[in-house]
N, C-alpha and C positions, 0 to 999 in steps of 0.2 A: 153664601151664594144668593145672588138676586135673580130676577127673572131673565136678565140678559145672559148671565152665566149659564143658567139652565138651558136657554135656547141654544147657546153655543155648544154645549155638551150634546144636546139633541141633534144638532146639525152635524157635528163631528161623528157621532155614533152612526148616523146615516151615511156619511161619506167623509172619511178622515182625510181625503185628498183635496178638500175644498181649500182654495187659497184664502189668505187673510182678507184680500180685497172682496171676495165673494161672501165670506162670512160677515164682513163689515156691512156690505150692501144689505144682507138679509136681517141684520139686527139694528141697523141704523146708526152705526158708529164709524169712526175712521179706522183704517187698517192698522195704524200703530196702536190705537186703543184696544183693538181686538187682539193684536199680537201680545200686548201686555196682559190682558185678561187670560188668554190661553196659557201663557207662561205661568201665571199664578195658579191656574187650575192644574197644570202639570206638576209644579213644585209642591203644591198642597196635597198631591196624591189623588185628586178627583179623577184626572185623566192619568191612567196608569201606563198605557202603552198604545202604540199604533202598530197594526199588523195587517198582513194580507189575508183575506178570507178566501180559502181555496175550496174547490170541489174535492172532497176526500177520495172519491173513487178515481179521479183523474191522477192522483198521486199514489195509487195503490192501496188505499185504506178503505176497502169495500165493506168491512164488517164493523158495525157499531154495536157495542154492548153496554148495558147498565148493570153494574155489579154491586150488590149489597154486601157489606162486610160486617160480620159480627165479631167483635173483639173478645179475646180471652179475658177473663176477669182479672188476671194478673198483668195485663198488657201495659206497656209504657206507650201511651198514645203518641208522644213525640217521636219515639223510635219507629212506630208503625207508620206514621206520616212520612218520615224520612225515607223509609223503604219504598213507599208509594211514589214519592218524588223521584226516585232513581229509576222508575219504570217509565220509559218514554211513551209507551202505549197509552198511559193514563192521561187523558186530556183534561179532566175536571175531577175534583174531589170535594164532596159536600159532607159536613158533619151533620148527622141526622138526630132527630128526636125519635124515640121508638126502639124497637128491638135491634135494628141494624145501626151500628155506630157511624158508618160512612156509606155513601153512595158514590161510586166511581163511574165515570163515563170513559170508556176505552175505545180506541180505534185500532184495528189491525187489518192485515191484508186477507187473511184466510181464517176459516174455522179452526184449522190446525194451530195457527198462531194464537188464537183465542184460548184454545185448550192449554197451550204452553203457559200463557199468562195466568190463567186460573190456577194451574198447578203451582206456579211461583207465588201467587198470592196466598194460597192455602199453606205453603211452606214458610211464609213470613212469620217470624216470631211475633206473637201477640194476636194473630188472626185465628179465631176459633172455627169459623166457617164462612162460606160465600154463597150467594144466590145470584144467578145470572139470568138476565133477559137479553135477547138479541133483537135489535130493531130490524124490522123487515124493510122499512124505507124511512126516510126523513122527510116529513112534510114541510117543516121549517125549523130553524134554530137560530139562536143569537138575534132574535128580533128586537130591534131597539124599542125601548119603552119611552113614551113621552115623559119629559120631566114634570115633576109636580111643583107648582108655585111654592116658594118658601112661605112659611107662616110668619106674620109680622111679630 
């Protein structure tokens, strides 16, 4: 990746609906050249997806929780991860260093639904225990980071 690719990624992270013409104008290339570069970024796995960012409360997901998972010593990590993948409430899953093996970000509509999710998590084979924090509000998330110039 060169500086132009990084700039394209940065622009698309800020607004994935920018046209190739607008991207081209901002990076100083032709629209066909930008189209080709973006295609390579997509096929190379740098750009993984395009999606609509929505207000969670507007679609009934008023509760955000961060749930730490401590795995049982005999756990099959792949099976635990597959169980998490089957739970649509889990938005993100991070493998952690430290006592907790995973940190999950979950969104649900109500505290009762969060309770049901925590019960399901605790009943998942391979999960020894959970620790949950509830976000009172979200100040920001998914903030695009500027790209770092590639090293020569």
